[in-house]
Structure formats: structure tokens, C-alpha cells
Rosetta silent file (secondary structure, phi, psi, omega in degrees, C-alpha in Angstrom):
SEQUENCE: MDTQQLVNDVKARFNINYQKHQLREKYTAKLIFADQGGLWVANPNLLSQLFSSDTPTLILLDNYENPIKVDRLKLLEKANELYVSTMKDWHSEYETLKNNR
SCORE:     score description
SCORE:     0.000 S_00000001
   1 L     0.000  128.508 -178.209  126.568  116.657   87.865 S_00000001
   2 L   -87.430  170.484 -175.900  126.313  120.173   89.200 S_00000001
   3 H   -63.239  -40.105 -179.038  125.616  121.249   92.757 S_00000001
   4 H   -62.868  -39.172  177.824  122.032  122.297   92.062 S_00000001
   5 H   -64.394  -40.777  176.768  121.223  118.852   90.673 S_00000001
   6 H   -62.172  -43.362  178.938  122.691  117.230   93.793 S_00000001
   7 H   -62.330  -44.231  179.123  120.610  119.512   96.022 S_00000001
   8 H   -63.435  -39.781  178.179  117.468  118.670   94.035 S_00000001
   9 H   -64.019  -42.397  178.792  118.193  114.934   94.288 S_00000001
  10 H   -64.883  -42.738  178.629  118.678  115.159   98.047 S_00000001
  11 H   -62.862  -42.003  179.447  115.459  117.145   98.451 S_00000001
  12 H   -63.969  -43.380  179.349  113.541  114.628   96.357 S_00000001
  13 H   -64.051  -42.589  178.101  114.912  111.708   98.366 S_00000001
  14 H   -62.369  -41.164 -179.705  114.081  113.461  101.635 S_00000001
  15 H   -63.302  -43.472  178.703  110.589  114.196  100.351 S_00000001
  16 H   -62.579  -45.779  179.724  110.012  110.529   99.390 S_00000001
  17 H   -63.690  -37.908  177.877  111.233  109.330  102.788 S_00000001
  18 H   -65.299  -43.420  179.066  109.015  111.871  104.519 S_00000001
  19 H   -64.741  -38.141  176.202  105.999  110.750  102.491 S_00000001
  20 H   -63.892  -40.623  177.921  106.735  107.095  103.319 S_00000001
  21 H   -63.385  -42.217  178.625  106.947  108.037  106.990 S_00000001
  22 H   -62.249  -41.882  177.489  103.616  109.875  106.737 S_00000001
  23 H   -61.532  -43.081  179.826  102.001  106.819  105.135 S_00000001
  24 H   -60.980  -45.171  178.927  103.331  104.603  107.909 S_00000001
  25 H   -62.369  -44.374 -178.512  101.941  106.920  110.591 S_00000001
  26 H   -60.236  -49.055 -174.498   98.581  107.170  108.838 S_00000001
  27 H   -82.633  -24.757  173.679   98.064  103.442  108.411 S_00000001
  28 H   -64.823  -39.714  178.523   99.558  102.393  111.740 S_00000001
  29 H   -65.890  -32.603 -179.785   96.916  104.536  113.426 S_00000001
  30 H   -72.234  -14.314  179.627   94.185  102.858  111.373 S_00000001
  31 L   -83.399   -5.876 -179.632   95.187   99.458  112.779 S_00000001
  32 E   -87.549  132.487  179.548   94.084  100.432  116.301 S_00000001
  33 E  -148.889  155.983  177.470   90.593   99.325  117.292 S_00000001
  34 E  -104.709  137.695  178.165   88.456   98.796  120.383 S_00000001
  35 E  -162.663  137.981  174.176   86.675   95.506  120.970 S_00000001
  36 L    55.209   36.149  175.009   85.389   93.520  123.943 S_00000001
  37 L    84.811    8.724  179.761   86.475   96.105  126.486 S_00000001
  38 E  -132.815  165.470  176.179   90.057   96.443  125.272 S_00000001
  39 E  -110.750  126.717 -171.035   92.106   98.497  122.845 S_00000001
  40 E  -127.090  158.955  170.850   93.993   96.404  120.282 S_00000001
  41 E  -116.439  120.871  178.319   96.375   96.790  117.352 S_00000001
  42 L   -75.310   91.993 -179.623   95.596   94.554  114.399 S_00000001
  43 L  -133.860  170.832 -178.456   99.155   93.398  113.732 S_00000001
  44 H   -57.902  -31.803  179.204  100.841   90.073  112.981 S_00000001
  45 H   -64.362  -47.879  179.030  101.565   89.474  116.680 S_00000001
  46 H   -64.932  -45.202 -178.679   97.908   89.677  117.695 S_00000001
  47 H   -61.394  -43.122 -179.659   96.767   87.698  114.667 S_00000001
  48 H   -66.898  -36.690  177.754   99.256   84.890  115.244 S_00000001
  49 H   -64.522  -40.929  179.653   98.324   84.678  118.912 S_00000001
  50 H   -72.684  -39.673  178.794   94.642   84.415  118.008 S_00000001
  51 H   -66.012  -37.525 -172.316   95.234   81.971  115.130 S_00000001
  52 H   -76.846  -21.261 -179.419   97.468   79.672  117.161 S_00000001
  53 L   -84.210  152.384  176.757   95.067   79.142  120.036 S_00000001
  54 L  -119.578    7.701  178.614   92.235   76.645  119.847 S_00000001
  55 L   -88.656  149.187 -178.189   90.279   77.717  122.932 S_00000001
  56 L   -70.180  -29.048  178.290   87.075   79.730  122.509 S_00000001
  57 E  -126.557  147.603  178.549   88.096   82.368  125.059 S_00000001
  58 E  -134.377  156.675  169.673   91.462   83.866  125.886 S_00000001
  59 E  -111.511  114.730 -176.660   92.806   86.341  128.382 S_00000001
  60 E  -122.163  155.252  173.248   95.059   88.780  126.544 S_00000001
  61 E   -87.862  127.248  177.394   96.830   91.998  127.450 S_00000001
  62 L   -83.682 -170.323 -177.389   95.492   94.944  125.476 S_00000001
  63 L   -61.628  -26.617  179.371   97.501   98.041  124.499 S_00000001
  64 L   -95.518   15.197  178.257   97.240   99.422  128.017 S_00000001
  65 L    63.577   28.792  175.523   98.504   96.140  129.530 S_00000001
  66 L   -94.857  131.963  176.452   95.061   95.315  130.951 S_00000001
  67 E   -74.000  122.729 -176.625   94.131   91.623  131.020 S_00000001
  68 E  -124.248  129.735  175.205   90.939   91.242  128.982 S_00000001
  69 E   -85.142  122.575 -173.696   88.919   88.071  128.564 S_00000001
  70 E  -126.310  153.176  168.100   87.936   87.868  124.892 S_00000001
  71 E   -79.667  110.498 -171.943   85.965   85.688  122.541 S_00000001
  72 H   -56.430  -47.193 -175.265   88.865   84.529  120.373 S_00000001
  73 H   -67.372  -38.647  178.293   86.944   84.042  117.124 S_00000001
  74 H   -65.346  -45.282  179.892   85.165   87.411  117.268 S_00000001
  75 H   -66.354  -39.800  178.388   88.402   89.267  117.976 S_00000001
  76 H   -61.450  -45.951 -179.310   90.227   87.276  115.295 S_00000001
  77 H   -61.458  -46.484 -178.386   87.586   88.067  112.689 S_00000001
  78 H   -67.057  -44.728 -178.405   87.587   91.786  113.455 S_00000001
  79 H   -65.462  -42.547 -179.278   91.394   92.070  113.680 S_00000001
  80 H   -66.039  -43.799  178.961   91.970   90.085  110.489 S_00000001
  81 H   -60.755  -45.481  179.627   89.387   92.068  108.529 S_00000001
  82 H   -65.374  -43.287 -178.730   90.883   95.375  109.684 S_00000001
  83 H   -62.165  -48.818 -177.334   94.450   94.231  109.034 S_00000001
  84 H   -63.873  -46.308 -178.041   93.771   92.983  105.504 S_00000001
  85 H   -66.958  -39.108  179.315   91.782   96.047  104.417 S_00000001
  86 H   -67.333  -41.906  179.031   94.303   98.475  105.921 S_00000001
  87 H   -64.749  -36.968  177.414   97.258   96.692  104.326 S_00000001
  88 H   -63.120  -46.001  179.639   95.534   96.753  100.920 S_00000001
  89 H   -63.754  -43.930 -179.931   94.931  100.496  101.206 S_00000001
  90 H   -61.632  -45.909 -179.708   98.470  101.132  102.459 S_00000001
  91 H   -61.632  -43.387  179.801   99.977   99.072   99.636 S_00000001
  92 H   -60.540  -46.151  179.273   97.883  100.887   97.042 S_00000001
  93 H   -67.319  -37.088  177.925   98.969  104.299   98.322 S_00000001
  94 H   -64.628  -42.281  179.010  102.587  103.170   98.578 S_00000001
  95 H   -62.690  -39.231  177.156  102.579  101.949   94.976 S_00000001
  96 H   -62.330  -45.426  178.265  101.208  105.307   93.866 S_00000001
  97 H   -61.957  -44.746 -178.666  103.945  107.088   95.817 S_00000001
  98 H   -62.538  -38.375 -179.058  106.605  104.754   94.442 S_00000001
  99 H   -75.545  -19.744  179.521  105.460  105.326   90.861 S_00000001
 100 L   -82.399   -6.624 -178.197  105.498  109.110   91.306 S_00000001
 101 L   -63.388    0.000    0.000  109.225  109.176   91.992 S_00000001
């Protein structure tokens, strides 16, 4: 293997890692949403907290560490819907990127 081939391989690997990083930034930002007076991130931590409770209302800390009283089911529905759709889109774009290598 010559030096030019090694340089090209390193550039390609760096490019793939950069594109993966860009995808992560893009879709992480799409998981942020406002609801019921708070700013939330639809992530597994929020979803598990909402799924595990059985009370109709909860007081949760939003992204800015503000205690917000929320309707658990409404927030759960919105967060779950956003999470699932964003993950599907992210996965689809990732598979395209992975196949282009």
C-alpha cells in the first residue's frame, strides 16, 4: 500500500466520522421541544420517567432546571411521538451514509 492510498483512507475515515457527528448534531437538536411551559429533550431518560409513573400529573425539571408541573400522559405522548419519528429519520440517514462508504 502506497502513501497516497493511506492518506486517502485516512481522509475517507475522517470524512465518515465527521458526517456521523453532523448527523448526531442534527438529530439531537430535533429532539428538543417545548410543552406545558417547559423545554424538554425527548430522550430515553424522559420517556422512562414518564412511563414509570402512574400519577396523572408530575413535577419535573426541564432543560433549564425549572420545576414544571405537567400532565404526564400529554407529555409522554408528545415526547414518544417525537422520539420515534426522529430516530426513524436518523436511522434512515445513517444507513444511507453507511452504505455510501
